[in-house]
N, C-alpha and C positions, 0 to 999 in steps of 0.2 A: 504188690503191697499197698494200705492204704493210708492215705495221706498224712496222719497219724504219725502209722509207724516211718515213713519216708519222714518225720521231723523231728522222730526220736534217734533215726540214724543220722543225722546232720547233727542233731546235738552231741550223742555220740563222739561223732570225726572229731568234733569242735571240743570236743574235755577230753579226746584220744591224744588230737595233733600237738593239745598243750603238754598234757603228761611225758609226752615223745620226746617233746622239747626241753620241759623241765629236765627232764634225765639227762639228755644231748650234752643240756648249759655244766650242769651239775660233774658230769664226766671228763667233759673238758676243759673247763675251770675250777672245779672244787667253788663254786657258786652256786646259789639262788637266782633266779629273775629279780626277786626285791634286791639283794646286795648288788649283783651287778647293774641293774640302773642305778642307785642309789652311788654307786662308784664312776659310773658313767657321770652323772651331774656333777659328780664334784671334780672332773676330768675337765668338764665345762665350763665350769665359773670355781673361782678359787675365793676365800675369804668367807665362807659357808658355816653359817651355824647348825646344830639339828633342827631346828626351828626351821631353821631358813629350805633347809634340802626338803624336812618334811612336805614345805608348803611346796613345793618343784615337782616333789612324784608323787602327789594328791595321797601322802599317810597323814598316820597320826605320828605326832611327836612321839609317841611313847613306842607306839613300834618301832620308827626308826631308831631312839635310842638305844632299843634293844638290837636290831641289824650292826649296827654301828658299832657299839659293843663285842658284838661279835667277830665283826671285821677287822675291829684293833687287838682283838684276843688271837687273831690269823696272823697280824701282820700288813694289813693291809693297808690300815688309815690312824691316824695319831692325833690325840688333842691336843690346841694348844690354846693356853687365855692372852685374850686379845691383851694389847700393848696399849694401846686408847683408852678401851674401856675394861676392866679385868673381870667385871661380869659376867664378861661374854665368852664362851671358848668355842675356836672354831676346830673342824675337822679338817685334816688334810692327807693329800694321796701319800703312800709309801712310793719305791721304787718295786717293790712287791706290785703294789696294784698297778702301775703303769705297765710291768713288763705281764701281766694278766690282762689288762687289755685287750692288751696290742692282738692276742691271739684268741679272746673270747668271741665267742660266737653271737650275733645280736639278738637282742629280743624277741620276742615272737612277736611281739605288738608293736615293735620298728616296723615288721616287714607288712603289718595289717596296716599298722596308722597311712601308711605310704599310697597302698592302693586305695585303704575308705578316703584319704584326701581327692583321691583320683578322679570318683566317682561326683554325678550332678547331684545336687541339692539336694531334689528330690527325691534321689536313690540315697543318700545320706537318712531324710528323712523316714524313708520309707524302713531302712535297715533300723535304727534307732526304734521305732514306733512298735514295731513286729516282736524285737527283742524283748524291751519294757513290758510286753504283752506276755511273752513267754515265762518273764522273769514272774510276771503276776500269777499266772496260770499254776505255775510249779509255788507257789507261796512262799518265794525269793523275795518280794518286794522290799521285806523291812531287813534285810542282810545287806551288812555294810561291807562293801566292797569297793576296792582300788582300781585306778585302771592300767593292773600289771595281770599280765596273762601267766598265771603260774596255780599249782595245784596245789591245795594247803591252808594253812595257814602260813602267813608272809613272815612272820619269824617263827616258823616249825620247828627248827632246830634247837633253841629255847626253851621253844613249849616242850618237846619229848624229852630234854635236861631236866623239866621243874615236875617231869608227872612221875 
C-alpha cells in the first residue's frame, strides 16, 4: 500500500472512530458529545453563564446558546436570573442531568487528551505539526472547529429542525 493510502486509511479510522463513539453516546445517553461536554462543565463548576460555559468548552456563545436551549427543552438544565446582577442569567443542571451523567460514557476526546498529555513534548509537537499540515492539504485550514470530537454540526439537532 502506498504511504498516501496508509494516511487516508488512518484518517478514515479517525473519522470512523469519532462517528461510532458519537452514535454510542447518542444511543446510551441520548446526548451529543457537545451536549455532554456542556453538562460535564456545568457539573464541575456552578454559577456559570452561557458565555462562561462557551469559553470553558471553546465553542462560540451562539453555538452554546443553541445547545443549552435544546438541553433546557429536554429537561437537563434550567436558567435562573442572578440575584446580585439581574442582567446575568446562569445555567444549572437538573436532577435528570445529574442522573444522565452518572451513566454517560466519557467523550472520546477525554481518552485522547489523557494519552496525548502522556507523550513527550517533542511527540506532541510532531503530531500537531503533522495534523495542521494534513488540514492544510485538505484545504481545511479555514474551517472553524472546536476541540470536540464529534461528527457534523455541533448544534446539528437544531440545524436539522430549521432545514
